[in-house]
C-alpha positions as CSV (number, residue, x, y, z in Angstrom):
1,X,26.6,11.3,20.0
2,X,28.5,8.2,19.3
3,X,28.0,4.8,17.6
4,X,28.1,1.6,19.4
5,X,27.4,-2.1,18.9
6,X,25.9,-3.1,22.3
7,X,25.7,-6.7,23.4
8,X,24.9,-9.2,20.7
9,X,21.7,-10.6,22.3
10,X,20.4,-7.1,23.2
11,X,21.2,-5.8,19.7
12,X,19.5,-8.8,18.0
13,X,16.4,-8.4,20.1
14,X,16.0,-4.7,19.5
15,X,16.8,-5.1,15.8
16,X,14.0,-7.7,15.6
17,X,11.6,-5.3,17.4
18,X,12.6,-2.5,15.0
19,X,12.0,-4.7,12.0
20,X,8.7,-5.9,13.5
21,X,7.5,-2.4,14.1
22,X,8.2,-1.3,10.5
23,X,6.4,-4.4,9.1
24,X,3.5,-4.1,11.5
25,X,3.1,-0.5,10.7
26,X,3.2,-1.3,7.0
27,X,0.5,-3.9,7.4
28,X,-1.7,-1.4,9.2
29,X,-1.0,1.1,6.4
30,X,-2.3,-1.3,3.8
31,X,-5.7,-1.0,5.5
32,X,-5.6,2.8,4.7
33,X,-5.0,2.4,1.0
34,X,-7.9,3.0,-1.5
35,X,-8.6,-0.6,-2.8
36,X,-9.7,-1.4,-6.3
37,X,-12.3,-3.8,-4.8
38,X,-11.7,-6.9,-6.9
39,X,-14.4,-9.6,-6.8
40,X,-14.0,-11.8,-3.7
41,X,-14.0,-15.4,-4.8
42,X,-13.5,-17.0,-1.4
43,X,-13.5,-16.2,2.3
44,X,-9.8,-15.2,2.3
45,X,-10.1,-12.8,-0.6
46,X,-13.3,-11.5,0.9
47,X,-11.5,-10.8,4.1
48,X,-8.7,-8.9,2.4
49,X,-11.1,-6.9,0.2
50,X,-13.3,-6.2,3.2
51,X,-10.3,-5.1,5.3
52,X,-9.1,-2.6,2.8
53,X,-12.7,-1.4,2.1
54,X,-13.2,-1.0,5.9
55,X,-10.3,1.5,6.2
56,X,-10.4,3.1,2.7
57,X,-11.5,6.5,4.0
58,X,-9.3,6.4,7.1
59,X,-6.4,8.9,7.4
60,X,-5.3,8.2,11.0
61,X,-5.3,5.3,13.4
62,X,-4.6,5.0,17.1
63,X,-4.8,1.9,19.3
64,X,-3.5,0.1,22.3
65,X,-1.3,-2.9,21.5
66,X,0.3,-6.0,23.1
67,X,3.5,-7.2,21.3
68,X,5.0,-10.6,21.8
69,X,8.5,-11.4,20.5
70,X,9.7,-15.0,20.4
71,X,13.2,-16.1,19.5
72,X,15.5,-18.9,20.6
73,X,15.9,-18.6,24.4
74,X,13.7,-15.5,24.4
75,X,10.0,-14.8,24.9
76,X,9.2,-11.1,25.6
77,X,5.8,-9.4,26.0
78,X,5.5,-5.6,25.7
79,X,2.5,-3.2,25.5
80,X,1.7,0.4,24.7
81,X,-0.1,2.7,22.4
82,X,0.4,3.4,18.7
83,X,-0.5,6.3,16.4
84,X,-0.4,6.3,12.5
85,X,-1.1,8.8,9.8
86,X,-1.1,8.7,6.1
87,X,1.0,8.3,4.0
88,X,3.7,6.6,6.3
89,X,4.0,8.3,9.7
90,X,3.9,6.2,12.8
91,X,4.8,6.4,16.5
92,X,4.8,3.4,19.0
93,X,5.0,4.3,22.6
94,X,5.9,1.3,24.8
95,X,4.9,1.4,28.5
96,X,5.5,-2.1,29.8
97,X,8.0,-3.6,30.8
98,X,10.2,-0.6,29.9
99,X,9.6,2.8,28.4
100,X,10.8,3.2,24.9
101,X,9.7,4.9,21.7
102,X,9.6,3.9,18.1
103,X,9.3,6.6,15.4
104,X,8.9,6.5,11.6
105,X,9.0,9.9,10.0
106,X,8.9,8.8,6.3
107,X,12.7,8.8,5.8
108,X,14.1,7.1,8.9
109,X,13.0,5.0,11.8
110,X,14.2,5.4,15.4
111,X,14.0,3.1,18.4
112,X,14.8,5.1,21.6
113,X,15.3,3.5,25.0
114,X,15.7,6.3,27.5
115,X,16.9,4.1,30.4
116,X,19.8,2.7,28.3
117,X,20.5,6.1,26.7
118,X,20.4,4.4,23.3
119,X,18.9,5.1,19.9
120,X,18.8,2.6,17.0
121,X,18.4,4.3,13.7
122,X,17.5,2.8,10.3
123,X,17.1,4.7,7.1
124,X,15.2,3.5,4.0
125,X,15.0,4.6,0.4
126,X,12.7,4.0,-2.6
127,X,14.9,1.0,-3.5
128,X,14.6,-0.5,0.0
129,X,10.8,-0.3,0.0
130,X,10.1,-1.4,-3.6
131,X,8.2,-4.7,-3.7
132,X,8.2,-4.9,0.1
133,X,5.5,-4.0,2.7
134,X,7.4,-0.7,3.2
135,X,6.0,0.5,-0.1
136,X,2.6,0.7,1.6
137,X,4.0,3.2,4.2
138,X,4.2,5.7,1.3
139,X,0.6,5.1,0.3
140,X,1.3,2.7,-2.6
141,X,0.3,-0.8,-3.6
142,X,-2.5,-3.3,-2.8
143,X,-2.3,-6.4,-0.7
144,X,-3.3,-8.9,-3.3
145,X,-0.9,-7.6,-5.8
146,X,2.2,-8.0,-3.5
147,X,1.1,-11.1,-1.5
148,X,-0.4,-14.5,-2.0
149,X,-3.2,-15.0,0.5
150,X,-4.3,-18.3,2.0
151,X,-5.9,-19.8,5.0
152,X,-3.6,-19.8,8.1
153,X,-3.3,-23.2,9.8
154,X,-0.4,-22.8,12.1
155,X,-1.3,-19.9,14.3
156,X,-4.6,-20.2,16.1
157,X,-7.2,-17.4,16.3
158,X,-7.2,-15.5,19.6
159,X,-10.8,-14.4,19.3
160,X,-14.1,-15.9,18.1
161,X,-15.7,-15.1,14.8
162,X,-12.5,-14.1,13.0
163,X,-10.7,-15.2,9.9
164,X,-7.0,-16.1,9.9
165,X,-5.2,-15.1,6.7
166,X,-1.6,-15.8,5.8
167,X,0.1,-13.4,3.4
168,X,3.2,-14.7,1.7
169,X,5.3,-11.9,-0.1
170,X,5.7,-12.4,-3.8
171,X,9.0,-10.5,-3.7
172,X,11.8,-13.1,-3.4
173,X,14.1,-10.9,-1.3
174,X,11.6,-10.1,1.6
175,X,13.3,-10.3,5.0
176,X,10.4,-12.2,6.5
177,X,8.6,-15.4,5.5
178,X,5.0,-14.4,5.9
179,X,2.5,-12.3,7.8
180,X,-0.7,-13.5,9.5
181,X,-3.7,-11.2,9.9
182,X,-6.7,-12.0,12.2
183,X,-9.7,-10.2,10.7
184,X,-13.2,-9.8,12.2
185,X,-15.6,-11.7,10.0
186,X,-18.4,-9.2,10.5
187,X,-16.7,-5.8,10.7
188,X,-13.4,-6.6,8.9
189,X,-11.5,-4.9,11.7
190,X,-7.9,-6.0,12.2
191,X,-7.7,-7.7,15.6
192,X,-4.2,-9.2,15.5
193,X,-1.1,-9.5,13.3
194,X,1.9,-11.9,13.3
195,X,5.2,-11.7,11.5
196,X,7.3,-14.8,10.9
197,X,10.9,-13.8,10.1
198,X,13.1,-15.9,7.9
199,X,15.2,-16.7,11.0
200,X,12.0,-18.4,12.5
201,X,11.5,-15.6,15.1
202,X,7.9,-14.6,15.6
203,X,6.4,-11.2,16.5
204,X,2.7,-10.9,17.3
205,X,0.6,-7.7,17.8
206,X,-2.9,-7.7,19.4
207,X,-4.8,-4.5,19.0
208,X,-7.6,-3.1,21.2
209,X,-9.4,0.2,21.5
210,X,-8.7,1.1,17.8
211,X,-9.9,4.5,16.8
212,X,-9.8,6.0,13.3
213,X,-9.7,9.6,11.9
214,X,-8.7,11.2,15.1
215,X,-6.8,14.4,14.9
216,X,-3.0,13.8,15.2
217,X,-0.4,16.5,14.8
218,X,2.6,15.7,12.5
219,X,4.8,16.8,15.4
220,X,4.0,13.5,17.2
221,X,6.0,11.6,14.6
222,X,9.1,13.8,14.7
223,X,12.1,12.7,16.8
224,X,15.2,14.7,17.7
225,X,18.1,12.5,18.9
226,X,19.3,13.6,22.3
227,X,22.9,14.7,22.6
228,X,23.9,12.3,25.4
229,X,22.9,8.9,23.9
230,X,24.6,6.1,22.1
231,X,23.5,5.8,18.5
232,X,23.5,2.5,16.6
233,X,23.2,3.0,12.9
234,X,21.5,0.0,11.2
235,X,22.3,-0.2,7.5
236,X,20.8,-3.6,6.9
237,X,17.8,-3.9,4.7
């Protein structure tokens, strides 16, 4: 194995996708946390409480997804299938337009692109995840304790009968500006998620065919780096 930098544009895009995958997985993980069920005083709070109540007894999630990544001079759409398991395991399998795999095993994340023979690796510690969405990957925290919630007015709903919620992190050092959740008004299912980075880049995830409490082996979330690939170590937060 060897380390490499890759081209700047390609590295920036894949670093953005890596961050988006982590944050999106964290947001999905919040849904799995046992909430304290505070009294909902408005439609936004009701949606957050309902979302966490909806998934309080869920241990695993699998769904199909479509991810859109927008940055200056770049607009890319990808799709695939994801699997998640408490307290912080996830696996994203991309099928279109290229095959690639994103793993989070609780200690490190890996973005593997077989065609390029390249793996991007990022580790995270307790210090990295404290007061960020990553703490929810370890089964800790509640949405309304870590975020301010308000009505989303910039990003339009993709489906009817949904509520658009903007979550602004209370931690001053978060590496993104806010998240947007599109929540079903009736069932409180999570339909879509958007992540606005501090750079202005935007990632969106639309979910379909979501199933919960399906049997998923821990082995699905383990990744062994092949011996003939370039490895890019990302030490950024």
